[in-house]
C-alpha positions in Angstrom: 35.6 142.4 -29.7 36.0 139.9 -32.6 39.0 138.1 -31.1 40.5 135.1 -32.8 42.1 132.2 -31.1 44.7 129.6 -32.2 45.8 126.3 -30.7 49.5 125.6 -31.4 51.6 122.5 -30.8 55.4 123.3 -31.2 57.6 120.4 -32.3 61.3 120.2 -32.0 63.9 120.9 -29.3 61.5 123.2 -27.3 61.6 122.1 -23.7 64.3 123.3 -21.2 65.1 126.3 -23.4 62.9 128.9 -21.7 60.3 128.4 -24.4 57.3 128.8 -22.0 58.7 131.9 -20.3 59.6 133.5 -23.7 56.2 132.6 -25.1 54.5 134.2 -22.2 56.4 137.5 -22.6 55.9 137.5 -26.3 52.1 137.0 -25.8 51.8 139.7 -23.2 53.8 142.1 -25.4 51.2 141.5 -28.1 48.2 141.8 -25.6 47.3 138.2 -26.2 45.6 135.9 -23.6 45.8 132.2 -23.2 48.3 129.7 -21.8 51.4 127.6 -22.6 52.5 124.3 -21.2 55.0 121.5 -21.8 53.5 118.1 -22.9 55.0 114.7 -21.9 56.0 114.0 -25.5 58.5 116.9 -25.6 56.2 119.3 -27.5 54.9 122.7 -26.2 51.2 123.4 -26.4 49.9 127.0 -26.7 46.5 128.5 -26.6 46.5 132.1 -27.7 43.7 134.6 -28.2 43.6 138.2 -29.4 43.5 140.3 -32.6 44.2 138.3 -35.7 47.2 140.5 -36.7 48.8 140.1 -33.3 48.2 136.3 -33.4 49.8 136.1 -36.9 52.9 137.9 -35.6 53.0 135.7 -32.5 52.8 132.6 -34.7 55.8 133.9 -36.7 57.7 134.2 -33.5 56.7 130.7 -32.5 58.3 129.3 -35.7 61.7 130.4 -34.3 61.1 130.5 -30.5 63.8 131.7 -28.1 67.5 131.5 -29.2 68.2 128.0 -27.7 65.1 126.4 -29.2 65.1 124.4 -32.4 61.6 124.4 -33.8 60.9 121.8 -36.4 57.2 122.5 -37.1 54.0 124.0 -35.7 50.6 122.3 -35.8 48.0 125.1 -36.0 44.3 125.1 -35.4 42.1 128.2 -35.5 39.5 127.7 -32.8 36.8 129.7 -30.9 38.0 132.3 -28.4 37.3 131.4 -24.7 37.6 135.1 -23.6 40.5 134.4 -21.2 41.8 137.3 -19.2 45.5 136.7 -19.0 48.4 134.6 -20.4 49.6 131.9 -18.0 52.4 129.3 -17.9 51.0 126.0 -16.9 
C-alpha cells in the first residue's frame, strides 16, 4: 500500500491535557494506525502509520495539540511501517 510511518516525541506541557485521547481521535479521523503513550520524562511518544499526506496533516496537528496543551517542539523520525491495524492509547 506504500504506507509511511513516523515516530514523534512531543515536548512541552503535554500530559494531563487529554493529549493522548485527542491524538487518538485525530489519527483515527485520518485513517492512521499506531499508538500514543506518555513517557516518564513528561513527553508524549507517538507512532503513526498511513498515507504520507495524512501523516503530514497529523504532524501539523501535533505541533499544536489539544487546546490545553503547550507544545514546545516535536522530534520526528520517518521510519518503516509495521503494518499495524488500529491506533491505540498505551
